[in-house]
C-alpha positions as CSV (number, residue, x, y, z in Angstrom):
1,M,-10.9,-9.7,3.4
2,I,-7.2,-10.5,3.4
3,V,-4.7,-9.1,5.9
4,I,-1.7,-7.5,4.1
5,P,1.4,-6.7,6.2
6,A,3.5,-3.8,5.1
7,I,7.3,-3.5,4.5
8,D,8.2,0.2,4.1
9,L,11.8,0.6,2.8
10,H,14.1,3.6,3.6
11,K,17.8,3.3,2.9
12,G,17.4,-0.4,2.4
13,Q,15.9,-1.0,5.8
14,V,12.4,-1.6,7.2
15,V,10.9,1.5,8.8
16,R,7.7,3.2,9.6
17,L,6.9,6.9,9.2
18,R,4.3,8.9,11.1
19,Q,1.9,10.5,8.6
20,G,4.5,10.1,5.9
21,A,7.1,12.4,7.6
22,F,10.7,11.4,7.0
23,D,11.7,13.3,10.2
24,A,9.4,11.0,12.2
25,V,11.0,7.7,11.2
26,T,11.2,4.6,13.3
27,W,13.8,2.0,12.3
28,Y,12.7,-1.6,12.8
29,N,14.8,-4.1,10.9
30,K,18.0,-4.1,8.7
31,D,16.9,-7.2,6.9
32,P,13.7,-6.8,4.8
33,R,14.2,-10.3,3.4
34,A,13.9,-11.8,6.9
35,V,10.8,-9.8,7.7
36,A,9.2,-11.0,4.4
37,L,10.0,-14.6,5.3
38,S,8.4,-14.2,8.7
39,F,5.2,-12.9,7.1
40,Q,5.1,-15.8,4.7
41,E,5.6,-18.2,7.6
42,A,2.6,-16.5,9.3
43,G,0.4,-17.5,6.4
44,V,-0.1,-14.2,4.6
45,K,-1.2,-14.2,1.0
46,R,0.3,-10.8,0.0
47,I,2.9,-8.3,1.3
48,H,2.6,-4.6,0.7
49,V,6.1,-3.1,-0.1
50,V,6.7,0.7,-0.3
51,D,9.9,2.2,-1.7
52,L,9.7,5.4,0.4
53,D,12.8,6.9,-1.1
54,G,11.5,6.1,-4.6
55,S,8.2,8.0,-3.8
56,L,10.3,11.1,-3.2
57,K,12.8,10.8,-6.1
58,G,10.3,9.6,-8.6
59,K,12.2,6.4,-9.5
60,G,13.1,3.1,-7.9
61,V,15.7,3.4,-5.1
62,N,15.5,0.4,-2.9
63,L,15.8,-2.1,-5.7
64,T,18.2,-4.5,-4.1
65,A,16.0,-4.8,-1.0
66,I,12.9,-5.3,-3.2
67,E,14.5,-8.0,-5.2
68,S,15.7,-9.8,-2.1
69,I,12.1,-9.8,-0.8
70,C,10.7,-11.2,-4.0
71,R,13.3,-13.9,-4.2
72,A,12.8,-15.0,-0.6
73,V,9.0,-15.6,-0.6
74,D,6.3,-17.2,-2.8
75,V,3.5,-14.9,-1.7
76,E,2.2,-12.0,-3.8
77,I,4.1,-8.8,-3.6
78,E,2.6,-5.4,-4.4
79,L,4.9,-2.4,-4.7
80,G,4.4,1.3,-4.5
81,G,6.8,4.2,-4.7
82,G,8.5,5.7,-7.7
83,I,6.5,4.0,-10.4
84,R,6.1,6.8,-13.0
85,S,6.4,5.0,-16.3
86,S,6.0,1.7,-18.1
87,K,9.8,1.2,-17.8
88,D,9.6,1.6,-14.0
89,A,6.7,-0.9,-13.9
90,Q,8.6,-3.4,-16.1
91,R,11.7,-3.1,-13.9
92,A,9.6,-3.9,-10.8
93,Y,8.1,-7.0,-12.5
94,D,11.6,-8.1,-13.5
95,L,12.5,-7.9,-9.9
96,G,9.7,-10.4,-9.1
97,V,6.9,-8.0,-8.0
98,D,3.4,-9.2,-8.8
99,Y,1.6,-5.8,-8.7
100,V,2.7,-2.2,-9.0
101,I,0.8,0.6,-7.4
102,L,0.6,3.9,-9.3
103,G,0.3,7.0,-7.1
104,T,1.6,10.4,-8.1
105,I,1.3,9.7,-11.8
106,V,-2.4,9.2,-11.7
107,V,-2.8,12.8,-10.7
108,S,0.2,14.4,-12.6
109,D,-0.2,12.4,-15.8
110,P,-3.4,10.4,-15.9
111,E,-2.9,9.5,-19.6
112,K,0.5,7.9,-18.8
113,A,-1.2,6.0,-15.9
114,R,-3.8,4.8,-18.4
115,E,-1.0,3.5,-20.7
116,I,0.7,1.6,-17.9
117,I,-2.5,0.0,-16.7
118,A,-3.4,-1.0,-20.3
119,C,0.0,-2.4,-20.9
120,Y,-0.2,-4.6,-17.8
121,P,-3.8,-5.5,-17.4
122,G,-4.7,-6.9,-14.0
123,K,-1.2,-6.2,-12.7
124,A,-1.3,-2.5,-11.9
125,G,-3.3,-1.0,-9.0
126,I,-3.6,2.7,-7.9
127,G,-2.8,4.3,-4.6
128,I,-5.1,7.1,-3.4
129,D,-3.5,8.8,-0.4
130,A,-5.8,11.4,1.2
131,L,-5.3,14.0,3.9
132,N,-8.6,15.5,5.1
133,G,-10.3,14.0,2.0
134,R,-7.8,15.6,-0.4
135,V,-5.4,13.6,-2.5
136,A,-1.7,13.8,-1.7
137,V,1.1,13.1,-4.2
138,G,4.9,13.3,-4.4
139,G,5.7,11.3,-1.3
140,W,2.7,13.1,0.4
141,K,4.5,16.4,0.2
142,E,1.9,18.0,-2.2
143,I,-1.8,18.2,-1.5
144,S,-4.0,18.5,-4.6
145,E,-7.5,20.0,-4.8
146,K,-9.0,16.7,-5.9
147,S,-11.0,14.7,-3.5
148,A,-10.2,11.0,-3.0
149,F,-13.7,10.0,-4.0
150,D,-13.7,12.1,-7.2
151,L,-10.3,10.6,-8.2
152,A,-11.5,7.1,-7.5
153,R,-14.5,7.5,-9.7
154,E,-12.4,9.0,-12.5
155,L,-9.9,6.2,-12.4
156,E,-12.4,3.5,-12.3
157,G,-12.6,3.7,-16.1
158,L,-8.9,2.8,-16.3
159,N,-9.7,-0.7,-15.0
160,P,-6.9,-0.8,-12.4
161,A,-6.5,-4.1,-10.5
162,F,-7.3,-2.5,-7.2
163,I,-7.2,0.7,-5.1
164,V,-5.1,1.2,-2.0
165,Y,-6.8,3.8,0.0
166,T,-4.7,5.4,2.7
167,D,-5.8,7.9,5.3
168,I,-2.6,9.9,5.8
169,S,-3.8,11.5,9.1
170,R,-3.9,8.0,10.6
171,D,-1.0,6.4,8.9
172,G,1.6,5.2,11.5
173,M,-0.4,6.8,14.3
174,L,-2.1,3.7,15.7
175,T,-5.3,5.6,16.1
176,G,-7.7,3.2,14.4
177,A,-8.7,2.8,10.8
178,N,-11.1,5.3,9.1
179,I,-14.0,2.9,8.8
180,A,-16.6,5.4,7.6
181,A,-14.5,6.8,4.7
182,T,-13.3,3.3,3.7
183,A,-16.8,1.9,3.6
184,A,-18.0,4.9,1.6
185,L,-15.2,4.4,-1.0
186,V,-16.0,0.7,-1.3
187,R,-19.6,1.6,-2.0
188,A,-18.7,4.2,-4.5
189,V,-16.6,2.1,-6.9
190,S,-16.6,-1.4,-8.3
191,I,-12.8,-1.8,-8.1
192,P,-11.5,-3.9,-5.2
193,V,-10.4,-1.6,-2.4
194,I,-7.5,-2.2,0.1
195,A,-7.6,-0.1,3.3
196,S,-4.5,1.4,4.8
197,G,-3.7,3.7,7.7
198,G,-4.3,3.6,11.4
199,V,-4.8,-0.1,12.1
200,A,-3.8,-0.5,15.8
201,S,-5.4,-3.8,16.9
202,L,-7.1,-7.0,15.9
203,D,-10.4,-5.2,16.6
204,D,-9.6,-2.7,13.9
205,L,-9.1,-5.5,11.5
206,F,-12.4,-7.0,12.5
207,A,-14.1,-3.7,12.0
208,L,-12.6,-3.4,8.5
209,A,-13.5,-7.0,7.7
210,A,-17.2,-6.1,8.5
211,I,-17.2,-3.7,5.5
212,P,-19.1,-5.5,2.8
213,G,-16.9,-6.0,-0.3
214,L,-13.6,-4.7,1.2
215,F,-10.8,-6.7,-0.4
216,G,-7.9,-6.2,2.0
217,A,-6.4,-4.3,4.9
218,I,-2.8,-3.3,5.3
219,T,-1.2,-3.3,8.7
220,G,2.3,-2.1,9.5
221,K,3.3,-0.3,12.7
222,A,0.9,-2.4,14.9
223,V,2.7,-5.5,13.8
224,Y,6.2,-4.1,14.4
225,E,5.2,-2.7,17.8
226,G,3.8,-6.1,18.9
227,R,0.1,-4.9,19.0
228,I,-0.9,-7.4,16.4
229,D,0.5,-10.9,15.9
230,I,0.2,-11.3,12.2
231,K,-0.3,-15.1,12.3
232,T,-3.1,-14.7,14.8
233,A,-4.6,-11.9,12.7
234,V,-4.6,-13.9,9.4
235,Q,-6.2,-17.0,11.1
236,A,-8.8,-14.9,12.9
237,I,-9.9,-12.9,9.9
238,E,-10.0,-16.0,7.7
239,K,-12.4,-17.6,10.2
């Protein structure tokens, strides 16, 4: 398992939201580029970047910040938020992003999602964000009737590069990762799974690393709040 630190962007700055709520935002850094460089120096292999404004507006918003991150580091960059078309995906790749993550579109227009994944084989993952087991879309403002597991099984046939599975109830709450649900999803599909939401300590990362076959784990707020030293975490999990 690899440890993947997150950079969530809102108005060009690094923030964290509690359970995806824009009225519960914590501002951490005005320089996303500097944050990305610090992660690279800590030895990470990949950084998870989210265009929060893009997820709401359905198009890329924090493009300048995203480009500055990509130009500053040599590690892999995966980007989610506002990717709703092949044009959006190509724009992200042109900025230097390595992987895009499709979220809302996999529910609202699965055929278009299929086209994007087919157009960029091995370069497009899918994000499944769930609240109480149900998939949320549109910046987590809309809860669908579809379960996370059902959607994962349906999308497996699209051959996405990976799934980012986020437990919304735990995201930004520092309450611990949902180990049981994550393990069940890993068992249910053959696609690489990246866990997200709730990581509060190094022990949480160890618990996730103990899930057979889990590809990666995203950590955000715990790093910014000083609960996890990212360099220590990367070295510990590698060992």
